[in-house]
C-alpha positions as CSV (number, residue, x, y, z in Angstrom):
1,X,158.8,-138.9,-111.6
2,X,155.6,-140.9,-111.9
3,X,152.9,-139.8,-109.4
4,X,151.4,-142.9,-107.9
5,X,149.3,-141.2,-105.2
6,X,145.6,-142.0,-104.9
7,X,142.7,-140.1,-103.4
8,X,141.0,-142.8,-101.4
9,X,141.8,-146.0,-99.6
10,X,139.4,-147.8,-102.0
11,X,141.5,-146.6,-105.0
12,X,144.7,-147.8,-103.2
13,X,143.4,-151.4,-102.8
14,X,141.5,-151.7,-106.1
15,X,144.3,-153.8,-107.7
16,X,144.5,-156.2,-104.8
17,X,142.4,-159.3,-105.5
18,X,141.1,-162.1,-103.3
19,X,143.9,-164.6,-102.7
20,X,146.7,-162.1,-103.0
21,X,149.6,-162.3,-100.4
22,X,150.2,-159.1,-98.5
23,X,153.3,-158.4,-96.4
24,X,152.7,-156.0,-93.6
25,X,155.6,-154.8,-91.4
26,X,155.3,-153.1,-88.0
27,X,155.8,-153.7,-84.4
28,X,152.7,-154.8,-82.6
29,X,149.4,-152.9,-82.9
30,X,151.1,-149.5,-83.0
31,X,152.7,-150.3,-86.4
32,X,149.8,-152.1,-88.0
33,X,147.9,-150.4,-90.8
34,X,144.5,-151.1,-89.4
35,X,142.6,-149.1,-92.0
36,X,144.3,-151.1,-94.8
37,X,143.5,-154.4,-93.2
38,X,139.9,-153.5,-92.5
39,X,139.5,-152.3,-96.1
40,X,140.9,-155.5,-97.5
41,X,138.6,-157.6,-95.3
42,X,135.6,-155.5,-96.4
43,X,136.6,-155.8,-100.1
44,X,136.8,-159.6,-99.8
């Protein structure tokens, strides 16, 4: 099996560029990946 784990959030979002479409599932604020969203906003 290929290991696709990453060490940091920055590494995880490195391949996501401005203008990309991201689908996020979840039910209300409890299911939202807030760290991911914040990191994407910070990245630009």
